[in-house]
N, C-alpha and C positions, 0 to 999 in steps of 0.2 A: 504493500500500500504506500509506503513512504517513497519507494522508487518512482511510482507513478506521479506522486505529488511533486517530486523534484523535476521530473520531465515536463510537467505542466508549467511549473514556475519558469523553466527555461524559455518556453514558447511565449509566455506572457511578458515576463519582466525584461527579457532580452530582445526578442525578435522585433516587437513593436516599440517598446519604450526606448531602447537604445537607438532604434531606427529614427524616432522623432527627435530625441535629444542630441543625436549626432548633428542634427541640423539646428535645433532651437538653442542648444547650449554652446554651440561653437562660438568662440570669442569673436566679437564684432570686428576686430582688427587683427585676426590671427595671422601669425607667421608671415609677415610681409603682406601678401595679397590673397592668402588662402580664404576660401569660402566653404563650399559644400563638398561632400564625397559621394561617389557612386554607391548605390545601395546594393552592394554585393552580398550583404548579410541575408538578403532574401533567399539566397541559395539554400539556407539552412532552415527555412520555415517548413511547417507541416504541409502535406498535400502535394499532389503532382503538379498543380498549377497555382500561381499566386500573382497578385497585383498589389503593389503598395505605392501610394502617391503621398507627397508631402510638400508643404510650402511654409516658408518662414519669412517673417517681417523683422528686419533689424534696423534699429535706430541708434547709430553711434553718436557720441556727443563730444568728439575731440575739438577743442577750441584753443586758439592761440591766446596766451595770457600776455605775452609781450612780443613786439615785432621791432627788430633793430634797436632793442633796449627801451622801447616806449610801450606803455600799456595799450592794449588793443581793445576796441569795442566791437569787433566783428563777432557775429554769431558763429556757431559751430561750422567748420568747413567740411567735415565728413558728412556725406549725404546718406539719407536712409535708403534702404533697398530691400527687394524681395529676392528670394532664391527658391527654386523648385527642384524636386527630386522625384523620379519615377523608376520603379523596378518591376519587371515582368518576368516571372519564373515559369519554366517548364521542366518537369522532372524527367529523368532518364531511367526510371525504375530504381533498382538497387545500385546502379552504377554511378549515380550522381545527378546533376541538374545543370541547366543553363539559364542565363538571365540576360535580358536586354535592359539597359539602364540609360537614364538621362540625368545629368547633373550639371551644376555650374561651379566648377572647381576653383576658379580664380576670378578676381575682379576688384575694382576700386572706383570710387566716385567722389569728387571733391568740388565744392563751389567756393571760390575765394572772394572774401569781402573787399571793400575799398581799402582798408588798412593794409591787407596782405598784398594787394596789387601795387599800392604805392611803395611798400617796402621792397618789392621786387624791382620796381622802376628805379628807385634811388640807389639800390645795390648795383644794378647793371650800369648806371651812369658812373658810379664811383669806381667801378672796375674798368671803365673805358671800353665797354662792349660797343661794337658798331651799330647794333640794333637793340634798343631797349623795348621789349615786347612782353609785358606782363600777361600772365594766364588768368582768365576769369573762371574757367571751368575745365576739368580734366576727368575723363572716365574711360575705363576699359572693362570689357566683359568677355568671358569665355563660356562656351557650351561644350559638353562632352556627350557623345553618343557611343555607347559601348556594348560589347557582347562578351560575357564571361561565363566559363563553365568550370565545374569541379568534377573530379572523378574520385570515387570512394573505394577504399581497400579495407577489408576487415583486418584489424590489428587488436588482438586480445579481445577485451570486452567492448571496445570502442571502434571508431573508424578513423582512418587516415585519409586526408583529402589532398590531392594536387589541384591547384587552381591556376587558371590562365585565361587570358583574353586580350582583346585589342579594342582600341577606341579611336574615334575621330574627334579632334578638338578644334573648335573655331575660335577666332580672336577678332575682336572689334575694338578700335581705339578712336577716341574723338577728343579734340582739344580746341577750346575757344580762347583766342588771344586778342589783344588790341588790333593786331595787324590782319587777323583773319581766322579761319577755322580749318582744321585738319580732320579728315575722316579716312581711315585706312582699315583694311580687314584682311584676314586670311581664313578661308573656308575649308581648307583641306590639309591639316597637319595631323599626323598619326602618331600613336603611342601604344604601349602595351602594359599589362600588369601580370605579375606572376606571384604565386603564393602557395602556402601549405597550411593545413589545419589538422588538428586532432581533437576529436570530441568523445566524451563518455556520457551518453545521454542519461543514464540512470542517476548521475550526480550533477546533471546540468553543467558539465565541465567542458570547456572548449579553449584551446590555445590556437592562435592564428597569427601568421606572419605574412604580410602583404607588401609587395613592391610595386610602385607605379613609376613608369619611365618618365624622363624629361621629354619635353616637346619643343621643337624649334619652330618658330613662326617667322614667315617672310610675308609681310603685309604690303598692300599697295592701295592707293586711293587718290584723293584729290584735296588740294588746298584751295579754299574759296576766299578771295580777298575781301576785307572789310572796307568801309567807306574811307578809313584812314589810308589803307593800302592803295585804293583806287586813286585817291588824291595824290599819292606819292608816285603814281605811274604804273602800278600793278593792276591791270584791268581785266585779266582773264584768269580762269581756273588753271591750276598747274598740277601736273602729276606728282605724286608723293610716294616715297618708298620708306619702309621702316621694318623693324623686327627685333627679336630677342628670344631668349630661351626661358621657358617656364620650367620649374624645378622637378627633379625626381624626388621621391619620398619612400620611406620604409616605415611600416607601422606594425608593432607587436601588440596584440590584444589578448586578454584572458578573462575568463568568467568561471564561476563555480557556485553551486548551491552550498549553503552553509547550515541550513536548517529547513524544515518543511515550510515552504512558501517564501523563503528568503534566498537572495542571490547577491553576490558581490562581483564587481567587474572593474576592469581598468585597462588602460592602454598607454603606450609611449610611442610617439611619432617623431621621426627625424625628417626634415625637409631641407633640401640642398639650395637654400636661397642665395648662397654665394655664387651660383651660376649666373646670376643676373646683376652684374655690377652697374649696368646702365641700360637705358632704352633710348634709341636714336631714330629719328626720322629725317629724311632729306626732301626738301621741296625743290623740284627741278628749276635750275636757273635763278634761284632766289636765296635760300638759306638752309641751314641745318639746325636741328635742335637736339640736345642731349639731356636726358633726365638721369641724374646720377643717384644711385641707391647705395652701392657698396655694402650690401647686406651681409651679415654673417649667417651661417647655417642656423636653423631654428629647431627647437624641441617643444613638443606639446605633450603634457601628461594629464591624464584624466583618471579619477577613481570614483566609484559610485556603488550604490546599493539599490536593489529592486525588491519589492514586496508584493505578494498577492493577498489582498484584503478579503476578497470573495472569489468565487469561481469566475466572475465576470469583471471584477474591478481590481486593477493593479496600479502601483505607483512607483516612482523612482526619484532619487536625488543624486546629483553628482557634482564634483568640484573639478574644475579644469584650470591648469596653469599653462599659459603660453609664453614662451620666452621671447622678449623683444629682440628683433634681428637688426635694428638700426644701429649705425655707427656714427650718426651725426649729420648725415646728408638729409634726413627727414626725421620726423618724430614717430618712431615705431618702438614702443616700450612694452614691458611685461604686462600681461593681462590676466586677471583672476576672474573666473566665472563660476557662479553657482547656478545650477540648472535643476528645475523641478518638472515632473511630468506625470501624466496619468493616462490610462486607457480604459475603455469600456468595450467589452466584447458582446456583440449581439448576433442574432441569427442572420443578419445582413452583412456582417463584417465587423472589424474592430476599428474603433475610432480613438484617436490619440490627440492629446493636447499638451504642449510643453511650453515653458517659458524660462527665461534666463536673465540674470543681471550680471553685468561685467564691470569690473573696476580697472580702469586704465591708469597705470602709474605715470607720474610726471616725467618729462623729458625735455630735450632741447635739440636744436639743429644750428649749425654754424657754416659760414661761408668757407672756412678753412677745410671743412669735411666734405664740401661739394654742394651745400645747400644754396638755393637761389637767394636766400636772405636769412639773417639771424632771427631765431624765434625760440620761445619757450612755451611749454604747456604745463599747467598744473594737472593734478590727477582729475580724471573725468569718469563719467559713467555711460554705459550703453545698455539698452534693453532689447530683448527679442522675444517673439512669440511664434509658435509653430503649430501646425495642424497636420494630422496624417490619417490615412484610411488604408486598411489592409483587408484583403479578402483572399482566401485560399480554399481549394477544394481538391 
């Protein structure tokens, strides 16, 4: 009887709750530009077929406290955003399963106030740059379309899985400056993931190691001149090229039942952010722009506990620490996140709700480290809320 209870706890507290909190509790400014992960955990859910969808709203609150040594009255420059996740599973009998996934793994969006734009302008003039061209808004987003399978082998009382798959990642970048707007994109960059897992269902125990490859993007698009550029003699759209490499990562995760209806879980993830020292784009016959990051590799650690209150209702709480990867070219600091979630199982599927509160530690950026202006930020807060729906048969 106890063995069945552990197995049920695994399905409830892990498959759905960790699925939603992987999204909802992800730090709002995690590891450089990290956002969501592909839902490969759906491979381990019950049934031959399954569908899980989730969406998360994140409201970061990063604000400059000083700019070039003066107090700033700008509102938060980090924009709110949504991210979605889809996983569709088909079983292969006792041999394993395959899944199609959609995720938004990386992204960033910032709107800079008047104080920040003036700080960039005065810094560029003081450095003697030939073109002072402050940025008012910058954003990039990625989408991942993947297919992943696992193959199961009986090992003792449990199962050993080999996991592998491939994905297509798209990239879109846009930037608005005083001189004009840049829009570039790459719709066909490929990567892969490899992993292994071992589970012991009677104790809700699973260990998993998953590697995701880096992806190199070569984007192209258009520069559209503003009224200022047109007055200066740039009157037509110009072709633009840019690119960069988004990082590889390695994640170790574990879970185990510790008592009837109780489960603990955790993960450690390494992300190779040092592979992206800068991002550059070139506007044909006009100018080039380089965004310097000089990031260090990042680590994210999460621990949590799940509990089944009734046969239909379960909950979970977790704590996440994300190491700041910035070295002074921008303000990317340590983040601490507390996440809460619950799910309710019905005859029509399982509904999940999760929320998180993130604490962003204070930091600074300097011209000497590659920043476009000197700035500091006090500690800030971010909030997120997510929803999920899982059905399997």
